[in-house]
Gaussian input, Z-matrix of N, CA and C with variables (Angstrom, degrees):
# hf/3-21g

backbone

0 1
 N
 C     1     B1
 C     2     B2     1     A1
 N     3     B3     2     A2     1     D1
 C     4     B4     3     A3     2     D2
 C     5     B5     4     A4     3     D3
 N     6     B6     5     A5     4     D4
 C     7     B7     6     A6     5     D5
 C     8     B8     7     A7     6     D6
 N     9     B9     8     A8     7     D7
 C    10    B10     9     A9     8     D8
 C    11    B11    10    A10     9     D9
 N    12    B12    11    A11    10    D10
 C    13    B13    12    A12    11    D11
 C    14    B14    13    A13    12    D12
 N    15    B15    14    A14    13    D13
 C    16    B16    15    A15    14    D14
 C    17    B17    16    A16    15    D15
 N    18    B18    17    A17    16    D16
 C    19    B19    18    A18    17    D17
 C    20    B20    19    A19    18    D18
 N    21    B21    20    A20    19    D19
 C    22    B22    21    A21    20    D20
 C    23    B23    22    A22    21    D21
 N    24    B24    23    A23    22    D22
 C    25    B25    24    A24    23    D23
 C    26    B26    25    A25    24    D24
 N    27    B27    26    A26    25    D25
 C    28    B28    27    A27    26    D26
 C    29    B29    28    A28    27    D27
 N    30    B30    29    A29    28    D28
 C    31    B31    30    A30    29    D29
 C    32    B32    31    A31    30    D30
 N    33    B33    32    A32    31    D31
 C    34    B34    33    A33    32    D32
 C    35    B35    34    A34    33    D33
 N    36    B36    35    A35    34    D34
 C    37    B37    36    A36    35    D35
 C    38    B38    37    A37    36    D36
 N    39    B39    38    A38    37    D37
 C    40    B40    39    A39    38    D38
 C    41    B41    40    A40    39    D39
 N    42    B42    41    A41    40    D40
 C    43    B43    42    A42    41    D41
 C    44    B44    43    A43    42    D42
 N    45    B45    44    A44    43    D43
 C    46    B46    45    A45    44    D44
 C    47    B47    46    A46    45    D45
 N    48    B48    47    A47    46    D46
 C    49    B49    48    A48    47    D47
 C    50    B50    49    A49    48    D48
 N    51    B51    50    A50    49    D49
 C    52    B52    51    A51    50    D50
 C    53    B53    52    A52    51    D51
 N    54    B54    53    A53    52    D52
 C    55    B55    54    A54    53    D53
 C    56    B56    55    A55    54    D54
 N    57    B57    56    A56    55    D55
 C    58    B58    57    A57    56    D56
 C    59    B59    58    A58    57    D57
 N    60    B60    59    A59    58    D58
 C    61    B61    60    A60    59    D59
 C    62    B62    61    A61    60    D60
 N    63    B63    62    A62    61    D61
 C    64    B64    63    A63    62    D62
 C    65    B65    64    A64    63    D63
 N    66    B66    65    A65    64    D64
 C    67    B67    66    A66    65    D65
 C    68    B68    67    A67    66    D66
 N    69    B69    68    A68    67    D67
 C    70    B70    69    A69    68    D68
 C    71    B71    70    A70    69    D69
 N    72    B72    71    A71    70    D70
 C    73    B73    72    A72    71    D71
 C    74    B74    73    A73    72    D72
 N    75    B75    74    A74    73    D73
 C    76    B76    75    A75    74    D74
 C    77    B77    76    A76    75    D75
 N    78    B78    77    A77    76    D76
 C    79    B79    78    A78    77    D77
 C    80    B80    79    A79    78    D78
 N    81    B81    80    A80    79    D79
 C    82    B82    81    A81    80    D80
 C    83    B83    82    A82    81    D81
 N    84    B84    83    A83    82    D82
 C    85    B85    84    A84    83    D83
 C    86    B86    85    A85    84    D84
 N    87    B87    86    A86    85    D85
 C    88    B88    87    A87    86    D86
 C    89    B89    88    A88    87    D87
 N    90    B90    89    A89    88    D88
 C    91    B91    90    A90    89    D89
 C    92    B92    91    A91    90    D90
 N    93    B93    92    A92    91    D91
 C    94    B94    93    A93    92    D92
 C    95    B95    94    A94    93    D93
 N    96    B96    95    A95    94    D94
 C    97    B97    96    A96    95    D95
 C    98    B98    97    A97    96    D96
 N    99    B99    98    A98    97    D97
 C   100   B100    99    A99    98    D98
 C   101   B101   100   A100    99    D99
 N   102   B102   101   A101   100   D100
 C   103   B103   102   A102   101   D101
 C   104   B104   103   A103   102   D102
 N   105   B105   104   A104   103   D103
 C   106   B106   105   A105   104   D104
 C   107   B107   106   A106   105   D105
 N   108   B108   107   A107   106   D106
 C   109   B109   108   A108   107   D107
 C   110   B110   109   A109   108   D108
 N   111   B111   110   A110   109   D109
 C   112   B112   111   A111   110   D110
 C   113   B113   112   A112   111   D111
 N   114   B114   113   A113   112   D112
 C   115   B115   114   A114   113   D113
 C   116   B116   115   A115   114   D114
 N   117   B117   116   A116   115   D115
 C   118   B118   117   A117   116   D116
 C   119   B119   118   A118   117   D117
 N   120   B120   119   A119   118   D118
 C   121   B121   120   A120   119   D119
 C   122   B122   121   A121   120   D120
 N   123   B123   122   A122   121   D121
 C   124   B124   123   A123   122   D122
 C   125   B125   124   A124   123   D123
 N   126   B126   125   A125   124   D124
 C   127   B127   126   A126   125   D125
 C   128   B128   127   A127   126   D126
 N   129   B129   128   A128   127   D127
 C   130   B130   129   A129   128   D128
 C   131   B131   130   A130   129   D129
 N   132   B132   131   A131   130   D130
 C   133   B133   132   A132   131   D131
 C   134   B134   133   A133   132   D132
 N   135   B135   134   A134   133   D133
 C   136   B136   135   A135   134   D134
 C   137   B137   136   A136   135   D135
 N   138   B138   137   A137   136   D136
 C   139   B139   138   A138   137   D137
 C   140   B140   139   A139   138   D138
 N   141   B141   140   A140   139   D139
 C   142   B142   141   A141   140   D140
 C   143   B143   142   A142   141   D141
 N   144   B144   143   A143   142   D142
 C   145   B145   144   A144   143   D143
 C   146   B146   145   A145   144   D144
 N   147   B147   146   A146   145   D145
 C   148   B148   147   A147   146   D146
 C   149   B149   148   A148   147   D147
 N   150   B150   149   A149   148   D148
 C   151   B151   150   A150   149   D149
 C   152   B152   151   A151   150   D150
 N   153   B153   152   A152   151   D151
 C   154   B154   153   A153   152   D152
 C   155   B155   154   A154   153   D153
 N   156   B156   155   A155   154   D154
 C   157   B157   156   A156   155   D155
 C   158   B158   157   A157   156   D156
 N   159   B159   158   A158   157   D157
 C   160   B160   159   A159   158   D158
 C   161   B161   160   A160   159   D159
 N   162   B162   161   A161   160   D160
 C   163   B163   162   A162   161   D161
 C   164   B164   163   A163   162   D162
 N   165   B165   164   A164   163   D163
 C   166   B166   165   A165   164   D164
 C   167   B167   166   A166   165   D165
 N   168   B168   167   A167   166   D166
 C   169   B169   168   A168   167   D167
 C   170   B170   169   A169   168   D168
 N   171   B171   170   A170   169   D169
 C   172   B172   171   A171   170   D170
 C   173   B173   172   A172   171   D171
 N   174   B174   173   A173   172   D172
 C   175   B175   174   A174   173   D173
 C   176   B176   175   A175   174   D174
 N   177   B177   176   A176   175   D175
 C   178   B178   177   A177   176   D176
 C   179   B179   178   A178   177   D177
 N   180   B180   179   A179   178   D178
 C   181   B181   180   A180   179   D179
 C   182   B182   181   A181   180   D180
 N   183   B183   182   A182   181   D181
 C   184   B184   183   A183   182   D182
 C   185   B185   184   A184   183   D183
 N   186   B186   185   A185   184   D184
 C   187   B187   186   A186   185   D185
 C   188   B188   187   A187   186   D186
 N   189   B189   188   A188   187   D187
 C   190   B190   189   A189   188   D188
 C   191   B191   190   A190   189   D189
 N   192   B192   191   A191   190   D190
 C   193   B193   192   A192   191   D191
 C   194   B194   193   A193   192   D192
 N   195   B195   194   A194   193   D193
 C   196   B196   195   A195   194   D194
 C   197   B197   196   A196   195   D195
 N   198   B198   197   A197   196   D196
 C   199   B199   198   A198   197   D197
 C   200   B200   199   A199   198   D198
 N   201   B201   200   A200   199   D199
 C   202   B202   201   A201   200   D200
 C   203   B203   202   A202   201   D201
 N   204   B204   203   A203   202   D202
 C   205   B205   204   A204   203   D203
 C   206   B206   205   A205   204   D204
 N   207   B207   206   A206   205   D205
 C   208   B208   207   A207   206   D206
 C   209   B209   208   A208   207   D207
 N   210   B210   209   A209   208   D208
 C   211   B211   210   A210   209   D209
 C   212   B212   211   A211   210   D210
 N   213   B213   212   A212   211   D211
 C   214   B214   213   A213   212   D212
 C   215   B215   214   A214   213   D213
 N   216   B216   215   A215   214   D214
 C   217   B217   216   A216   215   D215
 C   218   B218   217   A217   216   D216
 N   219   B219   218   A218   217   D217
 C   220   B220   219   A219   218   D218
 C   221   B221   220   A220   219   D219
 N   222   B222   221   A221   220   D220
 C   223   B223   222   A222   221   D221
 C   224   B224   223   A223   222   D222
 N   225   B225   224   A224   223   D223
 C   226   B226   225   A225   224   D224
 C   227   B227   226   A226   225   D225
 N   228   B228   227   A227   226   D226
 C   229   B229   228   A228   227   D227
 C   230   B230   229   A229   228   D228
 N   231   B231   230   A230   229   D229
 C   232   B232   231   A231   230   D230
 C   233   B233   232   A232   231   D231
 N   234   B234   233   A233   232   D232
 C   235   B235   234   A234   233   D233
 C   236   B236   235   A235   234   D234
 N   237   B237   236   A236   235   D235
 C   238   B238   237   A237   236   D236
 C   239   B239   238   A238   237   D237
 N   240   B240   239   A239   238   D238
 C   241   B241   240   A240   239   D239
 C   242   B242   241   A241   240   D240
 N   243   B243   242   A242   241   D241
 C   244   B244   243   A243   242   D242
 C   245   B245   244   A244   243   D243
 N   246   B246   245   A245   244   D244
 C   247   B247   246   A246   245   D245
 C   248   B248   247   A247   246   D246
 N   249   B249   248   A248   247   D247
 C   250   B250   249   A249   248   D248
 C   251   B251   250   A250   249   D249
 N   252   B252   251   A251   250   D250
 C   253   B253   252   A252   251   D251
 C   254   B254   253   A253   252   D252
 N   255   B255   254   A254   253   D253
 C   256   B256   255   A255   254   D254
 C   257   B257   256   A256   255   D255
 N   258   B258   257   A257   256   D256
 C   259   B259   258   A258   257   D257
 C   260   B260   259   A259   258   D258
 N   261   B261   260   A260   259   D259
 C   262   B262   261   A261   260   D260
 C   263   B263   262   A262   261   D261
 N   264   B264   263   A263   262   D262
 C   265   B265   264   A264   263   D263
 C   266   B266   265   A265   264   D264
 N   267   B267   266   A266   265   D265
 C   268   B268   267   A267   266   D266
 C   269   B269   268   A268   267   D267
 N   270   B270   269   A269   268   D268
 C   271   B271   270   A270   269   D269
 C   272   B272   271   A271   270   D270
 N   273   B273   272   A272   271   D271
 C   274   B274   273   A273   272   D272
 C   275   B275   274   A274   273   D273
 N   276   B276   275   A275   274   D274
 C   277   B277   276   A276   275   D275
 C   278   B278   277   A277   276   D276
 N   279   B279   278   A278   277   D277
 C   280   B280   279   A279   278   D278
 C   281   B281   280   A280   279   D279
 N   282   B282   281   A281   280   D280
 C   283   B283   282   A282   281   D281
 C   284   B284   283   A283   282   D282
 N   285   B285   284   A284   283   D283
 C   286   B286   285   A285   284   D284
 C   287   B287   286   A286   285   D285
 N   288   B288   287   A287   286   D286
 C   289   B289   288   A288   287   D287
 C   290   B290   289   A289   288   D288
 N   291   B291   290   A290   289   D289
 C   292   B292   291   A291   290   D290
 C   293   B293   292   A292   291   D291
 N   294   B294   293   A293   292   D292
 C   295   B295   294   A294   293   D293
 C   296   B296   295   A295   294   D294
 N   297   B297   296   A296   295   D295
 C   298   B298   297   A297   296   D296
 C   299   B299   298   A298   297   D297
 N   300   B300   299   A299   298   D298
 C   301   B301   300   A300   299   D299
 C   302   B302   301   A301   300   D300
 N   303   B303   302   A302   301   D301
 C   304   B304   303   A303   302   D302
 C   305   B305   304   A304   303   D303
 N   306   B306   305   A305   304   D304
 C   307   B307   306   A306   305   D305
 C   308   B308   307   A307   306   D306
 N   309   B309   308   A308   307   D307
 C   310   B310   309   A309   308   D308
 C   311   B311   310   A310   309   D309
 N   312   B312   311   A311   310   D310
 C   313   B313   312   A312   311   D311
 C   314   B314   313   A313   312   D312
 N   315   B315   314   A314   313   D313
 C   316   B316   315   A315   314   D314
 C   317   B317   316   A316   315   D315
 N   318   B318   317   A317   316   D316
 C   319   B319   318   A318   317   D317
 C   320   B320   319   A319   318   D318
 N   321   B321   320   A320   319   D319
 C   322   B322   321   A321   320   D320
 C   323   B323   322   A322   321   D321
 N   324   B324   323   A323   322   D322
 C   325   B325   324   A324   323   D323
 C   326   B326   325   A325   324   D324
 N   327   B327   326   A326   325   D325
 C   328   B328   327   A327   326   D326
 C   329   B329   328   A328   327   D327
 N   330   B330   329   A329   328   D328
 C   331   B331   330   A330   329   D329
 C   332   B332   331   A331   330   D330

   B1=1.4543
   B2=1.5333
   B3=1.3378
   B4=1.4659
   B5=1.5274
   B6=1.3330
   B7=1.4653
   B8=1.5321
   B9=1.3205
   B10=1.4677
   B11=1.5257
   B12=1.3259
   B13=1.4729
   B14=1.5241
   B15=1.3188
   B16=1.4659
   B17=1.5255
   B18=1.3340
   B19=1.4690
   B20=1.5282
   B21=1.3267
   B22=1.4695
   B23=1.5305
   B24=1.3284
   B25=1.4674
   B26=1.5317
   B27=1.3296
   B28=1.4711
   B29=1.5329
   B30=1.3267
   B31=1.4684
   B32=1.5302
   B33=1.3240
   B34=1.4654
   B35=1.5250
   B36=1.3281
   B37=1.4661
   B38=1.5323
   B39=1.3350
   B40=1.4547
   B41=1.5304
   B42=1.3082
   B43=1.4536
   B44=1.5294
   B45=1.3213
   B46=1.4711
   B47=1.5295
   B48=1.3429
   B49=1.4717
   B50=1.5242
   B51=1.3327
   B52=1.4652
   B53=1.5305
   B54=1.3259
   B55=1.4537
   B56=1.5103
   B57=1.3316
   B58=1.4607
   B59=1.5282
   B60=1.3063
   B61=1.4606
   B62=1.5223
   B63=1.3170
   B64=1.4688
   B65=1.5243
   B66=1.3203
   B67=1.4581
   B68=1.5255
   B69=1.3304
   B70=1.4671
   B71=1.5346
   B72=1.3193
   B73=1.4681
   B74=1.5280
   B75=1.3321
   B76=1.4663
   B77=1.5312
   B78=1.3226
   B79=1.4585
   B80=1.5223
   B81=1.3222
   B82=1.4698
   B83=1.5379
   B84=1.3260
   B85=1.4652
   B86=1.5388
   B87=1.3130
   B88=1.4659
   B89=1.5208
   B90=1.3172
   B91=1.4721
   B92=1.5374
   B93=1.3166
   B94=1.4572
   B95=1.5259
   B96=1.3298
   B97=1.4619
   B98=1.5290
   B99=1.3251
   B100=1.4598
   B101=1.5262
   B102=1.3045
   B103=1.4614
   B104=1.5182
   B105=1.3270
   B106=1.4650
   B107=1.5264
   B108=1.3229
   B109=1.4785
   B110=1.5228
   B111=1.3297
   B112=1.4733
   B113=1.5243
   B114=1.3311
   B115=1.4709
   B116=1.5271
   B117=1.3284
   B118=1.4626
   B119=1.5211
   B120=1.3092
   B121=1.4692
   B122=1.5370
   B123=1.3118
   B124=1.4606
   B125=1.5344
   B126=1.3048
   B127=1.4723
   B128=1.5324
   B129=1.3022
   B130=1.4598
   B131=1.5292
   B132=1.3346
   B133=1.4625
   B134=1.5259
   B135=1.3263
   B136=1.4676
   B137=1.5255
   B138=1.3221
   B139=1.4640
   B140=1.5225
   B141=1.3330
   B142=1.4761
   B143=1.5172
   B144=1.3176
   B145=1.4610
   B146=1.5199
   B147=1.3226
   B148=1.4583
   B149=1.5260
   B150=1.3284
   B151=1.4711
   B152=1.5288
   B153=1.3330
   B154=1.4593
   B155=1.5327
   B156=1.3207
   B157=1.4682
   B158=1.5359
   B159=1.3140
   B160=1.4651
   B161=1.5336
   B162=1.3257
   B163=1.4548
   B164=1.5257
   B165=1.3428
   B166=1.4741
   B167=1.5327
   B168=1.3282
   B169=1.4682
   B170=1.5225
   B171=1.3303
   B172=1.4639
   B173=1.5332
   B174=1.3265
   B175=1.4741
   B176=1.5215
   B177=1.3263
   B178=1.4607
   B179=1.5273
   B180=1.3170
   B181=1.4636
   B182=1.5257
   B183=1.3143
   B184=1.4722
   B185=1.5390
   B186=1.3261
   B187=1.4737
   B188=1.5259
   B189=1.3447
   B190=1.4723
   B191=1.5233
   B192=1.3235
   B193=1.4572
   B194=1.5250
   B195=1.3273
   B196=1.4646
   B197=1.5317
   B198=1.3256
   B199=1.4538
   B200=1.5250
   B201=1.3218
   B202=1.4724
   B203=1.5282
   B204=1.3257
   B205=1.4596
   B206=1.5350
   B207=1.3256
   B208=1.4682
   B209=1.5299
   B210=1.3198
   B211=1.4689
   B212=1.5234
   B213=1.3373
   B214=1.4645
   B215=1.5217
   B216=1.3225
   B217=1.4598
   B218=1.5332
   B219=1.3381
   B220=1.4600
   B221=1.5286
   B222=1.3198
   B223=1.4677
   B224=1.5269
   B225=1.3182
   B226=1.4655
   B227=1.5387
   B228=1.3204
   B229=1.4602
   B230=1.5372
   B231=1.3262
   B232=1.4703
   B233=1.5167
   B234=1.3218
   B235=1.4674
   B236=1.5180
   B237=1.3291
   B238=1.4569
   B239=1.5189
   B240=1.3326
   B241=1.4635
   B242=1.5269
   B243=1.3307
   B244=1.4701
   B245=1.5291
   B246=1.3242
   B247=1.4619
   B248=1.5288
   B249=1.3199
   B250=1.4679
   B251=1.5257
   B252=1.3357
   B253=1.4634
   B254=1.5327
   B255=1.3396
   B256=1.4650
   B257=1.5250
   B258=1.3296
   B259=1.4703
   B260=1.5229
   B261=1.3229
   B262=1.4596
   B263=1.5226
   B264=1.3185
   B265=1.4598
   B266=1.5291
   B267=1.3261
   B268=1.4590
   B269=1.5325
   B270=1.3179
   B271=1.4587
   B272=1.5239
   B273=1.3190
   B274=1.4668
   B275=1.5310
   B276=1.3115
   B277=1.4655
   B278=1.5389
   B279=1.3240
   B280=1.4684
   B281=1.5377
   B282=1.3180
   B283=1.4602
   B284=1.5348
   B285=1.3254
   B286=1.4563
   B287=1.5396
   B288=1.3238
   B289=1.4573
   B290=1.5238
   B291=1.3308
   B292=1.4642
   B293=1.5267
   B294=1.3262
   B295=1.4711
   B296=1.5203
   B297=1.3269
   B298=1.4684
   B299=1.5312
   B300=1.3164
   B301=1.4668
   B302=1.5253
   B303=1.3152
   B304=1.4676
   B305=1.5298
   B306=1.3367
   B307=1.4661
   B308=1.5282
   B309=1.3216
   B310=1.4649
   B311=1.5372
   B312=1.3303
   B313=1.4689
   B314=1.5305
   B315=1.3391
   B316=1.4506
   B317=1.5362
   B318=1.3228
   B319=1.4560
   B320=1.5200
   B321=1.3116
   B322=1.4681
   B323=1.5396
   B324=1.3034
   B325=1.4661
   B326=1.5314
   B327=1.3373
   B328=1.4660
   B329=1.5246
   B330=1.3224
   B331=1.4656
   B332=1.5038
   A1=108.42
   A2=116.13
   A3=120.37
   A4=110.17
   A5=115.29
   A6=119.54
   A7=110.31
   A8=115.90
   A9=120.38
   A10=110.22
   A11=116.90
   A12=120.91
   A13=110.90
   A14=116.04
   A15=120.65
   A16=111.18
   A17=116.86
   A18=121.35
   A19=110.15
   A20=116.63
   A21=120.94
   A22=110.15
   A23=116.97
   A24=121.08
   A25=110.99
   A26=116.55
   A27=120.23
   A28=110.94
   A29=116.92
   A30=120.53
   A31=109.80
   A32=117.60
   A33=121.00
   A34=110.12
   A35=116.36
   A36=120.88
   A37=110.55
   A38=116.74
   A39=120.60
   A40=110.36
   A41=117.35
   A42=121.12
   A43=110.89
   A44=115.64
   A45=120.46
   A46=110.24
   A47=116.35
   A48=120.88
   A49=112.55
   A50=116.44
   A51=120.12
   A52=111.42
   A53=116.59
   A54=121.10
   A55=115.96
   A56=116.97
   A57=120.79
   A58=108.75
   A59=115.66
   A60=121.40
   A61=107.18
   A62=117.03
   A63=121.35
   A64=112.87
   A65=115.30
   A66=123.02
   A67=105.31
   A68=116.56
   A69=121.24
   A70=112.80
   A71=117.22
   A72=120.14
   A73=111.23
   A74=116.95
   A75=120.68
   A76=110.70
   A77=116.71
   A78=120.88
   A79=110.75
   A80=116.63
   A81=121.18
   A82=111.09
   A83=117.11
   A84=120.90
   A85=110.90
   A86=116.16
   A87=119.77
   A88=109.96
   A89=117.20
   A90=121.15
   A91=110.07
   A92=116.70
   A93=120.82
   A94=111.67
   A95=116.83
   A96=121.20
   A97=112.37
   A98=116.57
   A99=120.21
   A100=113.56
   A101=116.39
   A102=121.15
   A103=112.70
   A104=116.54
   A105=120.98
   A106=115.20
   A107=117.33
   A108=119.60
   A109=111.95
   A110=117.84
   A111=119.62
   A112=112.06
   A113=116.90
   A114=120.78
   A115=112.59
   A116=117.80
   A117=122.03
   A118=110.41
   A119=116.50
   A120=122.35
   A121=112.29
   A122=117.87
   A123=121.08
   A124=111.89
   A125=116.76
   A126=120.80
   A127=112.19
   A128=117.95
   A129=120.78
   A130=113.32
   A131=116.55
   A132=121.24
   A133=111.72
   A134=116.02
   A135=122.42
   A136=107.82
   A137=116.30
   A138=121.34
   A139=109.32
   A140=115.76
   A141=119.80
   A142=112.09
   A143=117.86
   A144=121.65
   A145=113.29
   A146=117.09
   A147=122.55
   A148=108.98
   A149=116.34
   A150=120.69
   A151=112.52
   A152=117.62
   A153=121.27
   A154=109.86
   A155=116.38
   A156=121.26
   A157=110.18
   A158=116.72
   A159=120.17
   A160=111.36
   A161=117.23
   A162=121.32
   A163=110.31
   A164=116.61
   A165=120.42
   A166=110.34
   A167=116.87
   A168=120.58
   A169=109.31
   A170=115.85
   A171=119.50
   A172=111.19
   A173=116.10
   A174=120.02
   A175=113.17
   A176=116.57
   A177=120.68
   A178=114.76
   A179=117.17
   A180=118.56
   A181=112.08
   A182=116.68
   A183=119.71
   A184=111.14
   A185=116.97
   A186=119.76
   A187=110.78
   A188=117.61
   A189=119.73
   A190=113.37
   A191=118.41
   A192=120.76
   A193=111.96
   A194=117.46
   A195=119.97
   A196=113.34
   A197=117.05
   A198=120.25
   A199=115.27
   A200=117.33
   A201=121.64
   A202=108.11
   A203=117.09
   A204=119.83
   A205=112.32
   A206=116.96
   A207=121.41
   A208=109.09
   A209=117.47
   A210=122.46
   A211=112.05
   A212=117.19
   A213=120.08
   A214=111.15
   A215=116.94
   A216=121.72
   A217=110.30
   A218=115.85
   A219=120.91
   A220=110.82
   A221=117.06
   A222=121.79
   A223=110.74
   A224=116.53
   A225=121.60
   A226=109.65
   A227=117.12
   A228=121.42
   A229=111.16
   A230=116.49
   A231=120.74
   A232=111.40
   A233=116.54
   A234=120.46
   A235=111.14
   A236=116.51
   A237=121.23
   A238=111.89
   A239=116.68
   A240=120.97
   A241=110.39
   A242=116.83
   A243=120.10
   A244=110.84
   A245=116.68
   A246=120.49
   A247=110.44
   A248=116.07
   A249=120.89
   A250=110.85
   A251=117.04
   A252=122.31
   A253=112.72
   A254=118.08
   A255=120.60
   A256=113.72
   A257=117.82
   A258=120.61
   A259=113.33
   A260=116.80
   A261=121.03
   A262=109.30
   A263=114.99
   A264=120.54
   A265=111.53
   A266=116.85
   A267=120.06
   A268=108.70
   A269=114.34
   A270=121.42
   A271=110.02
   A272=116.59
   A273=120.17
   A274=109.42
   A275=115.72
   A276=121.25
   A277=110.72
   A278=117.35
   A279=121.10
   A280=109.38
   A281=117.96
   A282=122.16
   A283=110.12
   A284=116.69
   A285=122.06
   A286=109.96
   A287=116.54
   A288=121.29
   A289=110.67
   A290=117.33
   A291=120.68
   A292=110.35
   A293=116.07
   A294=120.20
   A295=110.64
   A296=117.38
   A297=120.39
   A298=111.05
   A299=116.60
   A300=121.11
   A301=109.96
   A302=117.15
   A303=120.72
   A304=110.62
   A305=117.34
   A306=120.35
   A307=111.88
   A308=116.19
   A309=120.91
   A310=112.39
   A311=116.63
   A312=122.86
   A313=111.31
   A314=115.58
   A315=121.17
   A316=112.13
   A317=116.42
   A318=120.77
   A319=111.20
   A320=116.82
   A321=121.82
   A322=112.30
   A323=118.26
   A324=121.00
   A325=111.70
   A326=116.88
   A327=120.71
   A328=112.28
   A329=118.30
   A330=120.70
   A331=110.25
   D1=134.32
   D2=179.96
   D3=-75.54
   D4=166.12
   D5=177.44
   D6=-60.75
   D7=-39.55
   D8=179.49
   D9=-62.02
   D10=-48.06
   D11=179.26
   D12=-60.64
   D13=-36.50
   D14=178.70
   D15=-63.59
   D16=-44.39
   D17=178.50
   D18=-62.57
   D19=-44.57
   D20=-179.29
   D21=-63.24
   D22=-41.69
   D23=179.86
   D24=-64.36
   D25=-41.84
   D26=178.83
   D27=-66.42
   D28=-38.01
   D29=178.04
   D30=-66.26
   D31=-41.62
   D32=178.46
   D33=-63.23
   D34=-39.10
   D35=178.01
   D36=-64.30
   D37=-42.26
   D38=179.50
   D39=-65.64
   D40=-39.81
   D41=177.46
   D42=-62.75
   D43=-40.09
   D44=178.48
   D45=-60.94
   D46=-38.12
   D47=179.95
   D48=-63.45
   D49=-28.50
   D50=-179.55
   D51=-99.07
   D52=9.95
   D53=174.58
   D54=83.37
   D55=24.33
   D56=-179.52
   D57=-112.61
   D58=125.74
   D59=176.71
   D60=-88.49
   D61=117.60
   D62=-172.53
   D63=-89.45
   D64=139.08
   D65=170.16
   D66=-84.72
   D67=114.82
   D68=-173.45
   D69=-57.87
   D70=-42.09
   D71=-178.38
   D72=-64.03
   D73=-42.50
   D74=178.79
   D75=-67.32
   D76=-42.34
   D77=179.34
   D78=-60.98
   D79=-43.26
   D80=178.22
   D81=-64.24
   D82=-40.13
   D83=179.63
   D84=-64.83
   D85=-40.29
   D86=178.26
   D87=-66.33
   D88=-43.69
   D89=178.94
   D90=-61.91
   D91=-44.73
   D92=-179.31
   D93=-62.19
   D94=-36.59
   D95=-177.86
   D96=-66.19
   D97=-18.91
   D98=-178.45
   D99=-89.46
   D100=-4.74
   D101=176.10
   D102=61.32
   D103=-151.71
   D104=-174.84
   D105=-68.93
   D106=-9.06
   D107=-179.26
   D108=-63.20
   D109=-20.93
   D110=-178.93
   D111=-69.19
   D112=-13.79
   D113=179.91
   D114=-97.15
   D115=-7.51
   D116=-179.26
   D117=-93.39
   D118=128.43
   D119=-174.07
   D120=-49.03
   D121=-57.06
   D122=-175.05
   D123=-71.25
   D124=-44.11
   D125=-176.10
   D126=-69.77
   D127=-22.76
   D128=-176.78
   D129=-83.93
   D130=-2.78
   D131=-177.57
   D132=-116.87
   D133=154.19
   D134=176.61
   D135=-117.74
   D136=134.90
   D137=177.20
   D138=-109.96
   D139=112.10
   D140=178.34
   D141=-72.51
   D142=-14.79
   D143=179.72
   D144=-86.98
   D145=-3.46
   D146=-176.77
   D147=-109.95
   D148=105.15
   D149=-177.72
   D150=-59.83
   D151=-35.53
   D152=179.20
   D153=-65.28
   D154=-39.95
   D155=178.37
   D156=-63.91
   D157=-45.74
   D158=179.91
   D159=-63.76
   D160=-34.96
   D161=176.73
   D162=-65.88
   D163=-39.16
   D164=176.77
   D165=-64.10
   D166=-42.40
   D167=178.30
   D168=-61.03
   D169=-44.07
   D170=179.34
   D171=-62.34
   D172=-50.82
   D173=-176.23
   D174=-67.56
   D175=-48.16
   D176=-171.63
   D177=-86.75
   D178=-24.91
   D179=-179.18
   D180=-110.25
   D181=-56.17
   D182=-175.22
   D183=-66.45
   D184=-45.36
   D185=-178.07
   D186=-80.97
   D187=-56.47
   D188=-173.60
   D189=-71.10
   D190=-45.43
   D191=-175.20
   D192=-84.89
   D193=-44.32
   D194=-175.07
   D195=-92.40
   D196=-15.91
   D197=176.77
   D198=77.54
   D199=19.75
   D200=178.21
   D201=-87.69
   D202=117.24
   D203=-177.95
   D204=-106.98
   D205=-10.12
   D206=178.34
   D207=-75.59
   D208=110.36
   D209=-176.55
   D210=-60.50
   D211=-37.09
   D212=179.65
   D213=-66.69
   D214=-40.61
   D215=178.45
   D216=-64.47
   D217=-42.32
   D218=179.06
   D219=-64.26
   D220=-44.08
   D221=179.73
   D222=-63.30
   D223=-41.95
   D224=179.65
   D225=-62.53
   D226=-43.00
   D227=179.71
   D228=-65.24
   D229=-42.94
   D230=177.32
   D231=-62.81
   D232=-45.49
   D233=178.84
   D234=-61.22
   D235=-40.62
   D236=179.58
   D237=-65.18
   D238=-43.13
   D239=179.24
   D240=-65.48
   D241=-42.50
   D242=178.84
   D243=-63.17
   D244=-39.22
   D245=178.83
   D246=-65.48
   D247=-40.04
   D248=-179.30
   D249=-63.83
   D250=-35.92
   D251=-175.99
   D252=-98.23
   D253=12.54
   D254=-172.53
   D255=-58.03
   D256=-29.96
   D257=-179.08
   D258=-83.63
   D259=-7.81
   D260=-178.24
   D261=-103.84
   D262=121.26
   D263=-175.96
   D264=-70.77
   D265=-48.18
   D266=-178.33
   D267=-106.33
   D268=97.15
   D269=-177.12
   D270=-82.03
   D271=115.70
   D272=178.93
   D273=-68.99
   D274=131.79
   D275=-178.63
   D276=-58.11
   D277=-41.10
   D278=-178.94
   D279=-60.04
   D280=-47.35
   D281=-179.27
   D282=-66.83
   D283=-42.79
   D284=-179.03
   D285=-61.63
   D286=-45.76
   D287=179.31
   D288=-65.24
   D289=-35.30
   D290=177.49
   D291=-58.84
   D292=-45.44
   D293=178.90
   D294=-63.09
   D295=-41.28
   D296=177.88
   D297=-61.53
   D298=-45.03
   D299=-178.94
   D300=-61.23
   D301=-45.39
   D302=-178.89
   D303=-67.12
   D304=-44.62
   D305=-178.64
   D306=-63.88
   D307=-36.65
   D308=-179.31
   D309=-87.82
   D310=-1.62
   D311=179.45
   D312=55.34
   D313=47.40
   D314=-178.07
   D315=-115.06
   D316=33.08
   D317=179.40
   D318=-57.20
   D319=-30.25
   D320=-178.09
   D321=-60.85
   D322=-21.09
   D323=178.85
   D324=-68.51
   D325=-14.06
   D326=-175.93
   D327=-120.24
   D328=13.48
   D329=-178.29
   D330=-101.12

């Protein structure tokens, strides 16, 4: 199994733990869009307790990648994803972004 496949498998496992059934093609597309950062310990994780981190996710992913400009909608999606992952200490960015994409119904950004 390649490193990429390993990351995707771990993200799918984490999604399963939070009750989300992952579409493998979409999960792979999201992972691929993040480039080599998925292999770096710090960059591959999201911290819901860090406001600066959440702002970066909003600015760089929700606004730039998904095209959501409504701040209230972005905040609601972030809050929902953080709530979904509350029991998981190390939230994988790939899995976290997958939940955001599904909640915001922006799958088309990765097709």
